[in-house]
N, C-alpha and C positions, 0 to 999 in steps of 0.2 A: 847297332843302335837299333831298338825296334820302333821302326815308323809307320806301322799299321795302324794306330789311333787316328793318322792323318784321313785316314779313308774310313773311318767309323761314321756311319751314318749319326747326324745331328737330329734331323728332320726328316719325315717323310710326307709327302704330298701326293697320295695316289700311288702310280709308279714311278715317281722322281723323288730320289733320297738326296738330301744334303750333307755333304759333309764337309770337314774343314778344307781338305785338299780342294774340292769343288768351287768352295766359296774365295780360298785365297787365288787360286789360278784367275777366276772370275774378276775379282777385285785387280789384280795385277793386269789383266788383259783390259780393265777400262780405264785404268790410270795410264797404260801404255797407248791406248787409242786417242785419250783427250790431248796427250803430248804431242802425239804425231801430227793430229789434227792442227793444233795450235801453232806446230814447227812448220808445217806446212803452208799455213794461211800468213804466217809472217816471213818466210824465208823465201817463199816461191814469188812473192812480188818483187823480191829486190832481185834473185838470180834470173828469173826468166828474162826481167826488163833489160838485164846485161847482155844475156846471152841471145836472145831472140830479137831483142830490139823492141817488143812489142809496146803499144801505149799504155798507160797509167791504168786505165778504165779497163781494159781487157784483160789484163794479168789480174786486176783485182777480182773480175767475174769470175775467172779461173780458179783463184785462188780459194773464193768465197763456197763456191761449189765442191770443191776438193774437200774442204772443211767439214761441210754436212756429210758428204759421203762417206768419210773416214769416221766419224762421228757416229753415224746409223751403223755402219758395218761392225765398230766396236762395241756397240751396244747389243747386237745380234750375237755376235760370238761371245759376249759375256753369259746373256740368256743360256746359249747352246751350253756354256761350259757347264752352267748349274742344273743340266739335265733337261731343261724345259723344251718341249717340243715345239720348232719355231711354226710349224704348221697351225699349231693353235693361237697364233697370234691374230688370225682374225675374230677372235672372241675378243682380244684385246683392243683391237681397230674397232669393233663395232662397240664397245665401252666407251672409247675415246670419242666415237662419233656421238653417242650419247651426251656426252659432257660436253662437246661442241654445241649441240644443239640447247642445251641448258644455261649455257653462259661464256663460252669461248669462240663467239662467233666472230668478236673483233680480233682477238688472237689470230685466229685462221685465216680471216680477211685480209689482215696487215702481212702476214707469211705468205700468202699466195701473190699479194700486190709485189713484195719484194722479191719474189721469184721472178715474177714478170717484168720488173724494171731492171734485173740483171740480163735477163734475154732480150727484152726489146730492145734496150739500150737508148731509148730515148732521153733517157737522163742517166748520165754516168758520173762516176768519182772523177773530178776535177773540172765537172761542168759549172760554169755561174748561171743560176736559176734565180726567177722571181715568181712568188706564188701572188696569182693576181689577186686575189679576194684578202690580201694582208699585205703589210709593207714590208714582208721578210724577202731580202736578197741576201744571196752569198754563195760559196763555194761548196758543192757536195763532196763531204770528207769520207764517210763511209755508209754503205748501205746495210743495214743489219737487218736480221730476222724480222722486227717489229717495225724498226722504225730507221729514219735515216738522217744522219747527224750533217747540219749544214753549217757551215762557220760563216759568220758575217763580218763584215768590213771592219766592227767594233771588237772582232777575236772572241765572238761570243759563238758558243756553240748550242745549235738550237735543233733540238728534238723533235722530230716531224713524222707521224704516222706513216707509215707507206701508202697507205689505202688514201689519202688526199691528195698524194701525185696523181692517181688514175682517175677521182671524182673532180677535183678541181681543174681550172684551166693553169698551166706552168708556162711561163716564160723563160726559154732555153736561151741565154744569151751568145752561147757558144757551142751549139749543137752542129751545125754546119759550116760555120767560119769563126774566125778569130777576130773579124772587123766589129768595131762600133762606131756608129755615128752619134756624135754630142751634137745636140742643139743648144747654142749657147745666146738667148734672146737679150736684146737690149733696144733702147727707144731714144730717139733726139728731136730736138725741138722742130717745129715748123719753119722754112725758110732755108734748112740745111740742104747743102748740096748733095745728094744721094749718089751721084755717080761717084764723086771723089770720097764720099764715106766708103764706097765697095770698095774702091782702090786702095785705102788705107787699112781697112780690115784682112784685104786679101794679102798685102804687105804684112801685117801685125800676124798672120797666121803662120806663114814661114817662118817665123822666130819663136813660134812657140814649142816648147820641149815637145817630143812624144806625138807629134801629130804627122800624119802620113803624108810625105812628100813624094812628089813624080812618080805618081800612079792614076793613071787615065781614068781606073775603075773606082777610083776614090779621091773624087777632085774636091777641095776647100771650094766652098761657095758660100755667097751671102745672098739672102732671100728678102724680099719687101714684102713684109706681111701684111700691114694694115695702116691705111692711114685713120687712127685713132681720133677721139675728140682732143686730146691736147699733144699729142705726139706722133710722130712717125715709126712703126712699130719694125723692126728688123732682127734677124736670126742670122748667127754665125755659124756655120755648119761644118765640122772636122773631123775626121775620122782617127780612131785610135786604134790599135791592135795588141794582139798578146797578152801579157799579163796585165797592162796598162787598162783593161776592158776591168777585171778585177776592181780596179778602183776610180770609177766613172766618175764619182761623185765628187772626190777630190780632183779629179782632172777638172771637170766642169767648174769647180770653184777655183782653181788656179788661172783657167782662160778668162773668167769671168773679171777677176782683178786684174788681168793683164790689157782686157778689153777697155773697163773703165778709165785706167791710167792713161790708153792710149787716145780716148775719146777726150779727156780733160787736156792733154797736152797739145792735142791738134786745134784745139778751140771749138769742139762739137759740143753744143749745149747740150746738157741734160735734162729734160722737163719735168715737171711736176704739175699736176691737174690744177687748173685754173680757172675760175669762173667769174665773170664781170655782173656786177651789180650796179642796175642802173634805178636811181630813185626819182620819181615825177612827183614834184610839187602839187599840192591842191590849192585850185585857186581860189583866193579870200572870196567870202560871200557866200561859199555853198552851205546849205543847211545840212547839216547831219542827223 
């Protein structure tokens, strides 16, 4: 079978001649490269974590960088198969830089920010974060080329541009520790026995689920905050850890319910603002 037609030039661009053979193998190399990069990104996460015992964020960083490297190499190989001189890529890079100057600043900024996040590791996949300039808080699911995916406690996926993590203040709740202290405020009426109240709250904290117990560095405590106009203000401080940190709001609500029921059961009065109104009568005979 005569297959010489595969090498017949279809298009000539200077010294480069495109044939069916070149185009076919270039497309095959692209498909194989993209398939390999996706396979490495998906399978490397599972196999490295099982074999080496690395944490999720480290494996994710390695897999993402491998994805980028394989993708770029497959593109270069496809271009080389077409007969394009790779040394001329400097011209292409110059054209791309002009494009960045005219309208791709945000894309370039977010891409570089994403690489910095992967290497800096101040924010990692699996961290529970909060953006100080908004109410957004949640778990980092993915760090992509342009944006980072944050899953909130309401199971919503929020797409945040990577550059925002570098320009704004970010609270990382799990960066160096998996402990979190919850402040549960409450108040009682004047005349309540503060020491008896403290003992009752400390005993209650021992029965609350998922509160850290028997840890000298993370002890439960009760703080007397203020003697306000109509109430004595206190706070119960308890520590939680691990996955419970991700549900801190739910835990705080659960502990507030338990504290309210205990105060009522033990007879502590829960105050409300009160004002005394004194009315003075005007003496008779006074001319107005």
